[in-house]
FIMARTOR-626546 format. One record per atom (N, C-alpha, C): x, y, z; residue in one letter. Coordinates in steps of 0.02 Angstrom, whole numbers, plus 32768, in hexadecimal, padded with zeros to 4 digits. Atoms other than C-alpha are relative to their C-alpha. Layout:
REM FIMARTOR-626546
XYZa
...
REM end
This chain:
REM FIMARTOR-626546
7FE17FCC7FEFm
052193905EEDm
7FDD801E8044m
801E7FE77FC5t
04A893BF5F71t
80257FE08041t
7FD880237FBBk
04FF93355FE3k
804A801D8004k
7FB87FD87FFAa
05A3938C5FC0a
7FF88040802Ba
80037FD67FDFr
056894205FF6r
7FE47FFF804Dr
8014800A7FACq
050693DA6092q
803E7FE98020q
7FCB80277FDEg
05AA938260BAg
80358037801Eg
7FDD7FD07FECs
0619941B60B8s
7FE880328025s
80237FE17FD0a
059C94846115a
80007FE2804Da
7FFC802B7FB7r
059C93F6619Fr
803F80178017r
7FC57FFA7FEBc
065A940161A5c
800F803F8019c
7FE47FC57FFDa
067294B4619Da
7FE280188057a
80157FF97FD3a
05F994B66239a
801C7FE3804Aa
7FF880297FC3m
0654943962A9m
80428027801Dm
7FD67FCE7FCDs
06E0946B6328s
80427FFB7FD3s
7FB680038030s
079E947E62D3s
80167FC5800Es
7FD480447FEEt
07D393CE632Dt
7FD67FCE7FC6t
80368028801Ea
073A937662DAa
800480127FA5a
80007FE88048q
074993D36225q
80367FC07FD9q
7FD680318031p
07E6936661E5p
7FD87FCD7FEEp
801C803E8001n
078C92D061F8n
7FC080027FC3n
803C7FE1802Dc
06E4931361A2c
8019800A7FBFc
7FF27FEB8040w
073F935F6113w
801F7FC27FCEw
7FE8803F801Dr
079C92B560EAr
7FD07FDC7FEFr
80298024800Dg
0703926360E9g
7FD9801B7FC8g
80247FDE802Fv
06A792EC6070v
80387FE67FCAv
7FD080178037s
074D92C86007s
7FF87FC87FD6s
80108047801Ai
073F92275FF3i
7FC27FEA7FE6i
804180178021w
068D92125FCFw
8002802A7FBDw
7FF37FE08042a
06A392A65F46a
80317FD87FC9a
7FD680378028r
0733923B5F01r
7FD87FBF7FE1r
801B8031800Dk
06D291B35EFAk
7FBB7FFD7FBFk
80297FDB8023r
063F920B5EA6r
80237FFF7FB7r
7FE27FF5803Aa
06B6924F5E21a
80167FC17FD5a
7FFE803A8019d
06EB91A65DFBd
7FD37FDF7FE0d
8044802A8017r
064791605DE0r
7FEE80277FC0r
801B7FDF803Fy
060E91F05D66y
80307FF47FC9y
7FC67FF5802Eq
06BE91DF5D0Bq
7FE87FB27FE5q
800480468005a
069591275D05a
7FC580057FC7a
803B7FFA8019l
05DC91475CC7l
800180217FBDl
7FEA7FD6803Es
062491C45C3Es
80127FD57FBFs
7FE18020803Et
0669913C5BDCt
7FC97FD77FE1t
803C80418012q
05C790D65BC4q
7FC4802F7FDEq
80487FD48027a
056291885B82a
802080137FCDa
7FE37FCB803At
057191ED5AF3t
7FE280407FFAt
80127FAB8001g
055A92A85AC0g
7FF680238046g
80057FDE7FC3v
051193105B38v
80067FE68043v
7FF680247FB8r
04FC92985BCBr
80437FED801Er
7FB9801E7FF1a
05AA92645BB4a
8032803D8027a
7FE37FC47FEEq
05E293115BC2q
7FEC80228049q
802A7FE77FBCr
0576933E5C5Br
80267FC8803Cr
7FDF80347FE3m
05BD92975CABm
804A8006801Bm
7FC47FD97FF1r
066A92D85C91r
800E803F8028r
7FFD7FCA7FD9s
0652937B5CD4s
7FE87FE4803Fs
800B80177FB9a
05FC932D5D79a
80317FEA8011a
7FB580277FE4a
06A292C75D84a
8025802F800Aa
7FCE7FC47FEBk
070693675D7Ek
7FE6801F802Ek
80217FE17FD3f
069893BE5DECf
800D7FCA8048f
7FF480147FC8f
069A93345E71f
805480058011f
7FB080047FFFg
075E93175E50g
80148040801Fg
7FE87FBB7FEDv
077793D75E70v
7FE1800A8054v
801080007FB9t
06FE93C65F0Ft
80357FCC8032t
7FCD80377FDAs
0766932C5F55s
803F80458003s
7FCF7FE47FFFe
07FE93955F41e
800380438036e
80027FD37FC8w
07B594345F9Cw
7FEA7FDF8048w
801180117FB0a
076C93D66030a
80427FE18020a
7FC680177FF6s
081493836039s
803080308021s
7FD47FCE7FE5a
0871942B6047a
7FDB802D8041a
802E7FE57FCDc
07E1946E60C1c
800E7FE78043c
7FF4801A7FCCg
081593F86139g
804080138021g
7FBE7FD97FE2a
08BB944E6150a
7FFC8055800Ca
7FFA7FAD8009l
087B9506613Fl
7FC78014803El
802C7FDE7FCEt
0816957F61ABt
7FB4800F7FC7t
80447FF2802Aa
07579592618Aa
8009803B7FC8a
7FFB7FD7802Cq
077F9634613Bq
80287FF17FC0q
7FD1800F8045q
080395F060B7q
7FE57FCE7FE1q
801F802C8031c
079E956B6090c
7FB980277FD6c
80307FC9801Aa
070895DF605Fa
8019802A7FCAa
7FDA7FD58033e
078396445FF9e
80317FDF7FCDe
7FDA80268029s
07D595C35FA1s
7FE97FFB7FA6s
80057FF6804Ep
07F195D55EE2p
7FDB7FBF7FE2p
801A8037801Bl
07B795235ECEl
7FB47FFA8001l
803F7FEE7FFFi
06FE955E5EF4i
7FF280137FC2i
800F7FEF8047g
06FC95B75E50g
800B7FCD7FD2g
8007804A803Ak
072895175DF5k
7FCD7FDA8015k
802E80267FECm
06AA94BD5E50m
7FC680237FDEm
803B7FE98027q
062895395E12q
80027FFF7FB7q
7FF98000804Ce
066C95355D56e
7FDB7FB57FF6e
800980508010w
065E946D5D5Dw
7FB07FFD8007w
80347FFF7FEEk
05B5947E5DBAk
7FB880277FC7k
802F7FD68048a
056A95015D1Fa
800F7FD97FCCa
800780168030s
059994995CA4s
7FD67FB7800Ds
8029803C7FFAv
054C93FD5CEBv
7FB380157FFAv
80497FDF7FF4d
04AB94655D0Ed
7FDA80187FC1d
80157FE38044t
04A494935C5Et
7FBC7FD87FECt
80498022800Bp
03E094715C21p
80177FD37FC6p
7FFD802F8037g
03D193DF5BABg
7FEC7FC38016g
8009804C7FEFa
03EB93395BF2a
80187FFC804Ea
7FFC800E7FB2a
03E292F85CB0a
80417FE08003a
7FCA802F800Aa
048392B65CE8a
7FDF7FD9803Ea
801A80317FCEp
0462921D5D47p
80278001804Cp
7FEA7FF07FB8t
046C92035E0Ct
80247FAC8004t
7FE9804E7FF8p
04F991695E1Ep
7FED7FF18048p
REM end
């Protein structure tokens, strides 16, 4: 999740001409991460499986948000309703109990 935040900050700091490619890269990276967590969730059980599914949803929404940001102004991107959804999924991953793996 830290890497997603760092990639987003890097894109936001770029010139408007460079941003679309940067956002596309973040979106692709997050989609791959979502797919990986989803695949891992099928091999886990209980709380661990639930946290992996939540991580998959977090990265899926992150991919969607980054993709949209490529066509938005910095302010529109920062005010996107998808940010709230990302925070909800992040909170469910950060629930104390079991550590989610790093795929």
